[in-house]
N, C-alpha and C positions, 0 to 999 in steps of 0.2 A: 354325709347323706341326708336329704331332707326327709322331713316327716311325710307319711303317706298322707295324700290330701283326700280323704273320703268324701267331702263336701262338693269336689269336682265333678260337674256334668258327665264327663266322659268316664271317670271312674264309677260313678252311680249307676251309668247305663251299662257297663261291663259287669257290675255288681248283680244288676238285674237280669242279665244273660245267664250268669252263673247260678243265680237262685231259680231261674225258670228252665235250666238246663237247654236253654236255646241253642240251637245248631247255628254256627257262624261260619262265614268264609273269611281268611285272612290273607291279603295280597301283600307280599314282600317286595322290597325295593329291588331285590333280584329278579323279579318278575315271577317267582314260584307262588302259586296259590295252594293253601292248606285249607282244610275244612274239619270241623268237628265241633265239640263243644268246650267252653273254657272251664278249666277246672279251679283256678285259682290266679291271682295278679298280685302282683308287689310293686315298688317303685320302678323296678329295671325291667322285669319279664312277665310275659303272660305263659301260662301253662295250658296248652291245647291238649284235649284227649280226642285223637283221631278215631275213626270208625272201630279200629280194633282195640280201644282203649289204650294204646300206646301214648305216654305223655311226650309232648313236643313242647320243649322250652324255646320261647320266642323274644329275643330282645327287643324292647318297645321302639328304639329307634330303627329297627329293620323293617317296621311295618309301614306300608304304603297306605293301606286303608282295613278296616274291620268293619264287616256288615252282617247282619242276620241272613241265614240261609233257609229260605222257606216261607 
């Protein structure tokens, strides 16, 4: 597994969403849409907290797009 590249623009942008507790919308390749705020990220996954504070683990390759909500 490669080292987590914190200098990459996409990683920095997601880190800013985490820091700012920004609400996001994530569209999966399956067509499902999930919303909440990103709790943490690593090389392979993003952990999203849904409105009820349930942790949803999302595999990065399953993501079609991620955008701020609001």
